[in-house]
matplotlib code that plots the C-alpha trace (Angstrom):
import matplotlib.pyplot as plt

x = [110.3, 108.3, 105.3, 105.2, 102.5, 104.8, 107.7, 105.5, 104.1, 107.0, 106.2, 103.0, 99.6, 99.7, 102.7, 101.5, 98.3, 100.4, 102.4, 99.2, 97.9, 101.0, 101.2, 103.3, 104.5, 105.1, 101.6, 98.8, 96.4, 97.4, 95.0, 96.3, 95.0, 91.7, 91.8, 90.5, 93.2, 96.0, 94.7, 94.6, 98.1, 99.2, 97.5, 99.3, 102.5, 101.9, 101.0, 104.0, 106.2, 105.1, 106.3, 108.9, 107.0, 103.8, 105.5, 106.1, 102.4, 102.9, 104.0, 101.3, 98.7, 100.3, 100.2, 96.7, 95.8, 97.4, 95.8, 92.3, 93.1, 93.9, 90.8, 88.3, 86.3, 86.2, 89.1, 88.8, 89.7, 93.3, 92.7, 90.2, 92.7, 95.5, 93.3, 92.2, 95.9, 97.0, 94.3, 94.7, 98.6, 98.0, 95.6, 98.0, 101.0, 98.9, 97.5, 101.1, 102.4, 100.0, 101.1, 98.2, 98.7, 99.5, 95.8, 94.9, 98.1, 98.4, 95.0, 95.6, 98.8, 97.5, 94.6, 97.0, 99.4, 96.2, 95.2, 98.7, 98.8, 95.7, 97.1, 100.5, 99.0, 96.7, 99.6, 101.7, 99.1, 98.8, 102.7, 102.9, 99.7, 100.8, 99.2, 97.8, 97.6, 94.5, 93.3, 93.8, 91.9, 94.7, 98.5, 100.4, 104.1, 106.1, 109.3, 111.5, 114.5, 115.4, 115.5, 116.1, 115.5, 112.9, 112.0, 110.8, 107.2, 105.1, 105.2, 108.9, 111.5, 110.4, 112.1, 111.1, 110.7, 110.7, 108.5, 109.2, 106.5, 103.6, 101.5, 97.9, 98.8, 99.5, 102.5, 100.4, 98.7, 102.0, 103.0, 106.1, 107.2, 105.8, 106.6, 107.0, 107.1, 109.7, 110.5, 113.9, 116.6, 116.0, 117.5, 120.1, 119.5, 120.5, 119.3, 116.7, 114.1, 111.2, 108.4, 105.1, 102.9, 99.6, 99.2, 97.1, 96.8, 98.2, 96.4, 93.7, 93.3, 92.8, 89.7, 87.9, 90.0, 93.2, 96.4, 96.1, 98.9, 97.5, 98.1, 101.5, 102.3, 100.7, 103.2, 105.9, 105.3, 104.2, 101.5, 100.8, 101.9, 103.0, 103.0, 105.7, 104.4, 107.8, 111.2, 112.5, 114.4, 116.9, 115.8, 117.2, 115.7, 116.3, 118.9, 117.6, 117.5, 120.5, 118.6, 117.2, 120.8, 122.3, 119.8, 120.3, 124.0, 123.8, 121.3, 123.5, 126.4, 124.3, 123.0, 126.7, 127.6, 125.0, 126.3, 129.6, 128.4, 126.4, 129.4, 131.5, 129.1, 126.9, 123.3, 121.6, 123.9, 124.9, 121.2, 120.5, 123.7, 122.9, 119.3, 120.7, 123.2, 121.6, 117.9, 117.8, 115.9, 116.3, 118.3, 116.4, 114.7, 111.1, 111.7, 114.2, 111.9, 109.0, 111.3, 112.5, 108.8, 107.6, 110.4, 109.9, 113.2, 111.9, 112.6, 116.4, 116.0, 114.2, 116.8, 115.4, 116.2, 117.9, 120.5, 121.0, 121.5, 124.1, 126.1, 125.9, 126.8, 129.6, 131.2, 130.6, 132.1, 134.9, 135.9, 135.8, 137.8, 140.4, 140.7, 140.9, 143.8, 145.7, 146.8, 148.0, 144.7, 142.5, 144.1, 143.2, 139.8, 136.5, 136.4, 132.8, 131.8, 134.2, 132.7, 129.1, 130.0, 131.6, 128.5, 126.3, 128.3, 127.9, 124.5, 123.8, 126.2, 124.1, 121.0, 122.3, 123.5, 120.3, 118.4, 116.6, 113.3, 111.0, 111.7, 115.5, 114.7, 113.0, 115.6, 118.3, 116.3, 116.2, 119.7, 120.8, 118.7, 120.7, 124.1, 122.9, 121.9, 125.6, 126.9, 124.8, 125.9, 122.4, 121.8, 121.3, 118.8, 115.9, 112.2, 112.6, 115.0, 112.5, 109.9, 111.8, 112.6, 108.9, 108.0, 110.6, 109.4, 105.7, 106.5, 108.4, 106.3, 102.8, 101.7, 103.9, 101.5, 99.3, 102.3, 103.2, 106.8, 106.4, 104.1, 106.2, 109.5, 108.6, 106.5, 109.4, 111.8, 109.7, 109.1, 113.2, 113.6, 111.0, 112.7, 116.0, 114.7, 113.4, 116.0, 117.6, 121.2, 123.5, 126.1, 129.4, 130.7, 134.4, 137.0, 134.8, 137.0, 137.0, 135.2, 132.4, 132.4, 132.1, 129.2, 127.4, 128.1, 127.1, 123.7, 123.1, 123.5, 121.5, 118.8, 118.8, 118.7, 115.8, 113.9, 114.6, 113.6, 110.4, 109.5, 110.1, 108.2, 105.1, 105.2, 105.0, 102.7, 99.5, 100.6, 101.9, 98.5, 96.5, 98.5, 99.9, 97.5, 100.3, 102.2, 105.6, 105.2, 108.9, 110.2, 111.6, 113.7, 114.7, 115.8, 117.6, 119.7, 120.4, 120.6, 124.3, 125.3, 123.8, 124.8, 128.5, 129.2, 127.2, 126.3, 129.6, 131.4, 128.9, 129.7, 133.4, 132.8, 130.7, 133.1, 136.2, 134.3, 134.6, 138.5, 138.6, 139.4, 136.0, 136.5, 137.6, 134.8, 132.2, 133.3, 132.8, 129.2, 128.5, 129.1, 126.6, 124.0, 124.4, 123.9, 120.9, 119.1, 119.8, 118.1, 115.4, 114.6, 114.9, 112.5, 110.0, 110.1, 108.8, 105.4, 102.8, 105.5, 103.1, 99.3, 97.1, 95.0, 92.2, 92.2, 90.3, 88.1, 90.3, 89.7, 91.0, 94.5, 94.3, 93.3, 96.2, 98.7, 97.5, 97.6, 101.4, 102.3, 100.6, 102.7, 106.0, 105.4, 103.6, 106.2, 104.9, 102.8, 99.7, 101.2, 100.0, 96.3, 97.4, 98.1, 94.6, 94.2, 97.6, 96.1, 93.0, 93.8, 94.1, 91.1, 88.5, 85.7, 85.9, 83.3, 81.3, 83.3, 82.2, 80.3, 82.6, 84.9, 85.4, 88.5, 88.5, 88.3, 85.8, 88.5, 88.8, 86.6, 86.7, 84.2, 84.3, 83.7, 84.7, 87.6, 88.8, 88.8, 87.9, 89.4, 87.7, 90.8, 94.1, 97.0, 95.0, 95.3, 96.8, 98.4, 94.9, 93.2, 96.0, 95.6, 92.0, 92.1, 94.5, 92.8, 89.7, 91.8, 91.0, 93.2, 93.4, 92.6, 92.1, 88.4, 87.9, 88.3, 85.1, 81.6, 82.7, 82.1, 85.1, 85.8, 88.3, 86.4, 84.1, 83.7, 80.4, 79.6, 77.4, 74.8, 75.2, 78.9, 79.7, 77.7, 79.5, 80.0, 82.6, 82.8, 86.4, 86.2, 86.2, 83.4, 79.9, 78.4, 75.4, 71.9, 72.4, 75.9, 74.6, 71.3, 73.7, 75.6, 72.5, 71.3, 74.4, 75.0, 73.4, 75.9, 77.2, 80.3, 80.8, 83.8, 82.4, 79.3, 76.0, 73.3, 70.3, 69.6, 67.7, 64.8, 66.9, 68.8, 65.8, 66.6, 70.3, 72.9, 74.8, 77.6, 79.3, 81.9, 80.2, 80.1, 83.6, 84.8, 82.9, 83.4, 86.7, 86.8, 83.8, 82.9, 79.4, 77.5, 74.3, 71.5, 67.8, 67.0, 69.3, 73.0, 75.0, 78.2, 80.9, 82.9, 86.6, 85.3, 83.1, 86.1, 88.6, 86.2, 87.0, 90.6, 93.4, 94.8, 91.5, 91.1, 89.7, 90.8, 91.4, 95.0, 95.2, 95.0, 94.1, 92.1]
y = [56.6, 59.0, 58.3, 59.8, 62.2, 63.6, 63.8, 65.6, 68.2, 70.7, 70.3, 71.9, 70.7, 69.6, 67.8, 65.7, 65.0, 64.0, 61.6, 60.0, 59.3, 58.5, 55.0, 52.8, 49.6, 47.7, 48.6, 47.9, 49.2, 52.6, 54.0, 55.1, 58.2, 58.0, 57.5, 61.1, 62.7, 60.7, 61.9, 65.5, 65.0, 63.7, 66.7, 69.2, 67.5, 67.8, 71.6, 72.3, 70.6, 73.2, 76.2, 77.1, 76.0, 77.9, 80.7, 78.3, 78.6, 82.3, 81.7, 79.1, 81.6, 84.2, 81.9, 80.9, 84.5, 84.7, 81.6, 83.2, 86.0, 84.0, 81.9, 84.9, 85.1, 89.1, 91.6, 93.0, 96.8, 97.6, 99.9, 97.8, 94.8, 97.0, 98.7, 95.3, 93.9, 97.2, 96.8, 92.9, 93.4, 96.4, 94.4, 91.4, 93.7, 95.6, 92.5, 90.8, 94.1, 94.0, 90.5, 88.3, 84.6, 82.4, 81.2, 84.9, 86.0, 82.9, 83.1, 86.9, 86.3, 83.7, 86.3, 89.1, 86.9, 85.9, 89.4, 90.5, 87.7, 88.9, 92.5, 91.6, 89.5, 92.3, 94.6, 92.3, 92.2, 96.1, 96.2, 93.7, 94.8, 95.5, 95.7, 92.2, 91.7, 91.4, 88.4, 90.3, 89.0, 89.4, 88.8, 91.8, 92.7, 92.7, 94.4, 94.0, 92.7, 89.1, 89.0, 85.1, 81.8, 80.0, 76.2, 74.9, 74.1, 71.6, 74.0, 75.1, 77.2, 80.0, 83.0, 85.9, 89.4, 92.8, 94.4, 97.9, 98.3, 96.1, 97.2, 97.9, 98.9, 102.1, 102.2, 102.1, 98.9, 97.1, 94.4, 94.6, 90.9, 88.3, 84.6, 84.1, 80.7, 81.1, 79.2, 77.6, 78.2, 80.8, 84.2, 84.8, 87.1, 90.7, 90.6, 93.0, 91.3, 91.7, 88.8, 88.8, 86.8, 86.0, 87.9, 86.6, 86.8, 84.2, 81.1, 80.5, 77.1, 74.0, 73.2, 74.4, 74.3, 73.4, 75.2, 78.9, 79.6, 83.2, 83.9, 82.4, 84.6, 87.7, 87.6, 86.8, 90.1, 88.1, 90.0, 87.6, 85.2, 85.4, 82.6, 83.5, 82.9, 83.5, 83.8, 86.3, 89.5, 91.8, 95.3, 98.7, 99.6, 102.3, 101.7, 99.6, 100.8, 100.0, 97.5, 95.7, 95.9, 94.2, 91.2, 90.6, 90.4, 88.2, 85.9, 85.8, 84.7, 82.1, 80.8, 80.8, 78.7, 76.2, 76.1, 75.2, 72.5, 71.1, 71.2, 69.4, 66.6, 66.3, 67.3, 64.6, 64.5, 68.2, 69.3, 67.8, 69.0, 72.6, 72.5, 71.7, 74.5, 77.4, 76.4, 76.3, 73.1, 73.7, 70.7, 68.0, 65.4, 64.8, 61.1, 61.7, 64.4, 61.9, 59.2, 61.6, 62.4, 58.8, 57.8, 60.7, 62.3, 65.4, 67.4, 67.1, 68.9, 72.1, 74.2, 74.4, 73.4, 70.2, 72.0, 75.1, 72.5, 70.6, 73.5, 75.5, 72.4, 71.5, 74.9, 75.1, 71.9, 72.3, 75.8, 74.6, 71.5, 73.9, 76.2, 73.3, 71.8, 75.1, 75.3, 79.0, 80.2, 77.7, 79.3, 82.8, 82.6, 81.0, 78.5, 77.9, 81.3, 81.9, 78.7, 80.1, 83.5, 81.7, 79.5, 82.5, 83.9, 80.5, 80.4, 83.9, 83.4, 80.0, 81.9, 84.3, 81.7, 79.8, 82.9, 83.3, 81.5, 81.7, 78.2, 79.0, 82.3, 80.4, 77.8, 80.5, 82.3, 79.2, 78.4, 82.0, 81.7, 78.5, 80.3, 83.4, 81.1, 79.8, 83.3, 84.2, 81.0, 79.5, 75.9, 76.0, 73.0, 73.7, 74.2, 78.0, 78.6, 77.1, 79.1, 82.3, 81.4, 80.6, 83.8, 85.7, 83.8, 84.5, 88.3, 88.7, 86.5, 85.7, 84.1, 81.3, 79.6, 78.5, 77.2, 73.6, 74.2, 76.0, 73.5, 70.5, 72.2, 73.5, 70.2, 67.9, 70.3, 70.3, 66.6, 66.1, 68.5, 66.8, 63.6, 64.9, 66.1, 62.9, 60.7, 58.6, 59.5, 56.7, 55.9, 55.3, 52.1, 52.1, 49.4, 47.9, 46.3, 48.4, 46.1, 46.1, 49.8, 50.1, 47.7, 49.4, 53.0, 51.9, 50.3, 53.4, 55.6, 53.4, 53.1, 57.2, 57.5, 55.3, 56.8, 60.4, 59.5, 57.8, 60.8, 63.3, 61.5, 61.0, 64.6, 65.7, 62.9, 64.9, 67.8, 65.5, 63.7, 67.0, 69.2, 66.7, 63.6, 61.0, 58.8, 57.5, 54.0, 53.4, 56.9, 55.9, 53.3, 55.8, 58.5, 56.1, 54.9, 58.6, 60.6, 59.4, 60.2, 63.6, 64.5, 63.4, 63.4, 65.0, 68.4, 69.1, 68.3, 70.4, 73.2, 73.1, 72.6, 75.8, 77.9, 76.7, 76.5, 80.0, 79.6, 76.6, 74.4, 72.6, 69.8, 67.0, 68.2, 68.2, 64.7, 63.5, 65.2, 63.8, 60.2, 61.0, 62.4, 59.3, 56.9, 59.0, 58.7, 55.1, 54.7, 56.9, 55.0, 51.9, 52.9, 54.4, 51.3, 48.9, 47.7, 50.1, 52.8, 55.4, 55.6, 58.3, 59.5, 62.2, 65.3, 65.9, 69.1, 72.2, 72.7, 69.2, 70.2, 72.8, 70.1, 67.7, 70.6, 71.5, 67.8, 67.5, 70.7, 69.4, 66.1, 68.1, 71.1, 69.4, 67.9, 64.7, 61.7, 63.8, 64.9, 61.5, 63.0, 64.9, 61.9, 61.0, 64.8, 64.6, 61.8, 63.7, 63.9, 60.2, 59.2, 61.9, 60.9, 62.1, 64.1, 62.6, 62.4, 65.0, 63.6, 65.7, 68.7, 71.6, 73.6, 77.4, 78.4, 75.7, 74.2, 70.8, 68.5, 65.1, 62.9, 60.4, 56.7, 53.6, 55.1, 57.0, 60.4, 60.3, 63.3, 64.6, 66.3, 64.4, 66.8, 70.0, 71.6, 68.2, 69.6, 71.0, 67.7, 65.8, 68.0, 67.5, 63.8, 63.4, 65.7, 63.4, 60.3, 59.2, 57.9, 60.0, 58.3, 59.4, 59.0, 56.2, 57.1, 55.7, 57.1, 60.7, 63.3, 65.8, 68.9, 71.7, 73.7, 71.2, 67.5, 65.7, 62.2, 59.9, 57.4, 58.8, 57.7, 60.8, 63.3, 66.3, 68.0, 70.8, 73.8, 75.5, 77.9, 81.6, 82.3, 81.6, 78.3, 78.9, 77.5, 74.3, 73.5, 74.4, 72.1, 69.0, 69.7, 69.8, 66.8, 64.8, 65.4, 66.5, 69.3, 71.6, 73.7, 76.5, 78.9, 81.8, 83.9, 82.1, 84.6, 82.3, 78.8, 76.4, 74.3, 71.2, 73.0, 73.6, 70.7, 70.7, 72.6, 75.0, 76.9, 79.6, 82.3, 84.4, 81.5, 80.5, 84.5, 84.8, 81.4, 79.6, 75.9, 74.0, 70.7, 69.3, 66.7, 65.2, 64.7, 63.9, 67.5, 68.3, 69.6, 71.0, 73.1, 74.3, 77.0, 78.1, 81.6, 80.0, 78.9, 81.7, 84.5, 88.2, 88.8, 91.1, 87.8, 86.3, 87.9, 85.5, 85.3, 83.1, 81.6, 79.3, 81.6, 78.6, 79.0]
z = [-47.5, -49.5, -52.1, -55.5, -54.5, -51.8, -54.1, -56.7, -54.3, -55.1, -58.7, -59.0, -59.3, -62.9, -62.4, -59.7, -61.7, -64.6, -62.5, -61.0, -64.6, -66.4, -68.1, -66.0, -68.0, -64.8, -63.3, -65.9, -63.6, -64.3, -67.1, -70.5, -71.8, -74.0, -77.8, -78.4, -76.3, -77.9, -81.5, -80.3, -78.8, -82.2, -84.0, -81.8, -82.5, -86.1, -85.7, -83.8, -86.4, -88.9, -86.8, -89.3, -92.4, -92.5, -94.5, -97.4, -98.1, -99.0, -102.6, -103.0, -102.0, -104.0, -107.1, -106.2, -106.6, -110.1, -111.0, -110.2, -112.2, -115.3, -114.6, -114.8, -117.9, -118.1, -117.3, -113.8, -113.3, -112.0, -109.1, -107.1, -107.1, -106.0, -103.3, -102.0, -102.0, -100.1, -97.6, -97.1, -96.6, -94.3, -91.9, -91.8, -90.8, -88.4, -86.5, -86.7, -85.1, -82.3, -81.4, -82.4, -82.4, -85.4, -85.7, -86.6, -88.5, -90.8, -92.7, -92.9, -94.6, -97.1, -97.9, -98.5, -100.8, -102.6, -103.1, -104.1, -106.6, -108.3, -108.4, -109.7, -112.5, -113.5, -113.4, -115.6, -118.1, -118.4, -118.7, -121.4, -123.4, -127.1, -130.7, -131.8, -135.7, -137.2, -139.5, -142.8, -145.7, -148.2, -148.1, -147.2, -147.0, -143.8, -143.3, -140.1, -138.4, -138.0, -134.0, -133.7, -135.6, -133.8, -133.5, -136.8, -137.5, -139.6, -142.7, -142.5, -140.5, -138.3, -137.3, -134.8, -136.4, -135.1, -137.8, -138.9, -141.5, -142.4, -145.4, -144.3, -140.7, -139.0, -136.6, -133.8, -135.2, -135.9, -133.4, -131.5, -132.5, -134.9, -135.4, -139.1, -141.1, -144.1, -146.9, -147.6, -145.2, -142.4, -142.4, -139.8, -136.7, -137.6, -141.1, -142.3, -144.5, -146.7, -146.5, -148.5, -146.1, -144.7, -141.5, -138.6, -134.8, -132.5, -132.8, -130.2, -128.2, -130.6, -128.6, -125.7, -122.5, -124.3, -123.9, -125.0, -127.3, -127.8, -124.2, -124.1, -127.1, -125.6, -122.6, -124.9, -126.8, -130.0, -131.7, -134.5, -137.0, -140.6, -143.1, -146.1, -149.6, -151.1, -150.5, -148.1, -149.7, -148.3, -147.7, -146.3, -142.9, -140.5, -138.1, -135.1, -131.3, -129.4, -127.2, -130.5, -131.9, -128.8, -128.7, -132.4, -131.8, -129.3, -131.0, -134.0, -131.9, -130.5, -133.8, -135.1, -132.1, -132.8, -136.5, -135.4, -133.0, -135.9, -138.1, -135.7, -134.8, -137.7, -138.3, -136.3, -133.1, -133.6, -133.8, -130.3, -128.7, -130.2, -128.8, -125.2, -125.6, -127.4, -127.6, -131.3, -132.4, -136.1, -136.9, -134.8, -137.0, -136.4, -135.6, -132.8, -131.5, -131.4, -129.7, -127.0, -126.2, -126.2, -124.0, -121.3, -122.4, -124.1, -120.9, -121.7, -125.0, -123.4, -121.4, -117.8, -114.4, -115.1, -117.4, -115.1, -112.1, -113.9, -115.5, -112.2, -110.0, -112.3, -112.4, -108.4, -107.5, -110.1, -108.6, -105.2, -105.9, -107.7, -104.7, -102.2, -104.3, -104.2, -100.4, -100.6, -101.9, -99.7, -96.7, -97.7, -99.4, -98.7, -101.6, -101.1, -101.6, -104.5, -106.1, -105.4, -107.2, -110.2, -110.2, -110.5, -113.5, -115.1, -114.7, -116.1, -118.9, -119.9, -119.7, -122.3, -124.5, -124.3, -125.5, -122.1, -122.9, -119.8, -118.6, -118.6, -116.7, -114.0, -113.8, -113.4, -110.7, -108.7, -109.2, -108.2, -105.0, -104.0, -104.9, -102.9, -100.0, -99.9, -99.9, -97.0, -95.1, -95.5, -96.6, -100.5, -101.0, -98.7, -98.9, -97.8, -100.8, -103.2, -101.8, -102.3, -105.8, -106.5, -105.2, -107.3, -110.3, -109.6, -109.0, -112.2, -114.3, -112.7, -115.9, -115.1, -112.8, -115.6, -117.9, -117.7, -117.3, -114.2, -112.7, -113.5, -112.7, -109.1, -108.4, -109.2, -107.5, -104.4, -104.0, -104.4, -101.7, -99.6, -100.3, -99.3, -96.0, -95.3, -96.6, -93.6, -92.9, -93.4, -90.6, -92.1, -91.2, -90.0, -91.1, -93.8, -96.5, -99.7, -101.9, -99.7, -99.2, -102.9, -103.1, -100.4, -101.9, -105.2, -104.0, -102.0, -105.0, -107.4, -104.8, -104.5, -108.1, -108.6, -105.8, -107.0, -110.8, -109.3, -107.0, -109.6, -112.2, -109.8, -108.9, -112.6, -113.7, -113.1, -115.1, -118.0, -118.1, -118.0, -120.5, -122.7, -122.5, -122.8, -120.2, -121.2, -119.6, -119.5, -118.6, -115.3, -117.4, -119.9, -117.4, -115.2, -118.2, -119.3, -116.2, -115.6, -119.2, -119.0, -115.6, -115.6, -119.3, -121.9, -120.0, -118.5, -121.8, -123.7, -121.3, -121.7, -125.7, -125.8, -124.2, -126.0, -129.4, -130.5, -129.7, -132.1, -129.1, -128.3, -130.7, -128.1, -125.6, -128.2, -129.3, -126.0, -125.6, -129.2, -127.8, -125.0, -127.3, -129.4, -126.3, -125.3, -128.6, -128.5, -125.2, -126.2, -129.6, -127.7, -125.1, -127.4, -129.6, -126.7, -126.8, -125.1, -124.4, -124.8, -123.2, -124.1, -121.3, -121.7, -119.7, -116.5, -116.0, -115.6, -111.8, -111.0, -111.8, -109.1, -106.7, -107.7, -107.6, -103.9, -103.1, -104.4, -102.5, -99.1, -99.5, -100.0, -97.8, -94.5, -92.1, -90.7, -91.2, -92.0, -95.2, -96.8, -96.6, -99.7, -101.6, -102.9, -103.9, -105.7, -107.7, -108.5, -112.4, -112.7, -110.5, -111.4, -113.7, -117.1, -119.0, -121.7, -125.0, -127.5, -130.6, -132.8, -133.0, -135.7, -135.8, -135.1, -138.8, -139.8, -142.1, -140.4, -138.2, -136.7, -135.0, -132.2, -133.1, -131.2, -129.2, -132.4, -133.5, -137.5, -139.0, -142.3, -143.7, -142.9, -142.9, -142.6, -139.1, -138.1, -134.9, -133.8, -134.5, -132.8, -129.7, -129.7, -130.0, -127.2, -125.0, -125.2, -125.0, -128.7, -131.3, -134.3, -137.7, -141.1, -142.7, -145.2, -148.7, -149.8, -148.6, -149.3, -152.2, -152.0, -154.1, -154.0, -151.2, -149.7, -148.5, -147.7, -146.6, -148.4, -147.1, -143.7, -143.4, -140.9, -139.0, -140.5, -143.7, -144.3, -146.6, -146.4, -149.2, -148.4, -150.9, -149.6, -151.2, -153.4, -152.7, -154.5, -152.9, -149.3, -150.1, -151.0, -147.7, -145.7, -147.3, -146.5, -142.7, -139.4, -139.0, -141.7, -141.0, -143.4, -143.2, -145.2, -143.9, -144.9, -145.9, -146.4, -145.6, -148.2, -146.9, -146.6, -143.8, -141.6, -139.2, -139.5, -137.4, -139.6, -138.3, -140.5, -140.4, -137.9, -135.5, -135.8, -135.7, -132.3, -130.8, -132.1, -132.2, -130.9, -129.5, -130.0, -128.1, -129.7, -127.1, -127.1, -127.3, -130.1, -130.1, -127.3, -128.1, -126.1, -127.8, -127.1, -126.3, -123.7, -121.6, -122.6, -121.9, -122.8, -122.3, -123.6, -125.3, -126.7, -129.8, -132.5, -135.8, -138.7, -137.9, -141.1, -144.0, -146.2, -149.4]

ax = plt.figure().add_subplot(projection="3d")
ax.plot(x, y, z, "-o")
ax.set_aspect("equal")
plt.show()
């Protein structure tokens, strides 16, 4: 009889030692490995599990480089960024070719992607740079082609113009695109119009650190805004370029399709349906839009990943089923690949019909990568496919990294793919009676739907709080009730109806879709009307969102139990301490102001710049309320408190106040905001904080904190920096 040691002699020294110290459940005297060794072994196993997942961090690093570019306060030079990216990429490739281990090549890869993200973002900025309209003191005449009908604003319908001539501007100074607010019914795409309007650059952020509308407009090619003062008139213009002519023809067809859908279903139901098909929100009622936002269903109105997935998936499975149902064809072609090709065509067609807004473009890229994976015999829904889609999007639109749509879309998709990877595979029971099988399958699908909605909502929660400052408390309930309607009824019927409506055959399908829209609106209004349906949460400091984003990605991309270390970081936006609430806010042109009082933001001029005031109040977690009627003395161009009713007095007239008027304002409040330029201050203003047109032109909107040593100010320009899109102007044009 041989011993274990003798039997292990031929297995090598290490194997024999392992046999001697291996734990034996029948022999307690054999020692177990120490705690530190078990932890080390567990960490090694976690690292080994990532062997095929390290490359998933490449688009994360690339996006981080783009985010660093947009966080800079001054514009960096182009060629040093390109040279740095080339050197970093070259070093990484050379070291990898020499056979270095992953411990060396992985950090070099991430550094190379970071540098490439910086360089690509700078190149993108250089490519899209175009003239920006100045803030003109007097109204001007704009002549141009109507490119598209945009979503309506608070002051009326809006259209996108391709200007041909603007009085007072040279051709080199004329913006490529303008967003114009018009009176009456909007002109149709393809019409040539003349508009008497107030011209301004794109609006800056409503408050320091808020969403930068000007940056978004810059990358969309929108060089300014125009506010029409009268009806639009037809005008004769030179023949437009072929590219512009094609775009206008497509947009005219889209708008005509939207009108047909509205005519079929009525303005309320048809307006929602038209928005989901063509992107036109012209007919959506304000109360319906508010209900969709408060119930957490607003994402259904924006053409993005959900719509592309439903349309592409519906076409894919429909074509595959059709091929399988025809035995002759099924034996001769690969039905799955045929379905993928038709799915690609459907996604591309839907992108054109929707007007190709940036969210739809990103969704189309993601869907196209999935279908391309099918054509290449690769799994379609994987983290690697999502990483490829993210990298393609960021290469084309690096500015997407700072937009809420990209952040929420890819965070939700990554979370759902991670859920699919970890979801237990159910073993099919053999010989189970069909009633029990139906109950089991239904329960499985309900559990999957609830879990998926919860996971997607949790992944997008930090971004919704940071960007929109609102939490739809019953959003999970609303989405669970709406998802079956949208996925299996509304979107497929809308797709078929949109295809057949130009032929006059879309009526039955649009009727079915209309019933789905009505059910969705009923769910949205019911959910929004529940007590405490919406909770306002103030924004955390900007850098906290980056921490949360990395936390969400770590939870999704890491494989193993160590992923849960990212959970506290993913919750950073909710857990991070908020900064002290500002004492007051004054808008970028000095035309409105609000101050904080007992958890409320009391606005001086209700209804003026209401959108900006609402954004600021929600960003600081305050409830917006109008000031009391009593305790104020207001005139046509000024408003001042009496008996210390408020800490701020406003002068919004373009003319400078005289000495007596300015003296009265300074006696009434601690802070005096004057839209015009003040040349001399009376003695009463010696111990007051007076902000005038020079300050607002240089700094934009401002937040003020009262301290023991006086007032502390944070201007929009302090956060925004000196960038190509940060030109400050007077966006109101109010007198």
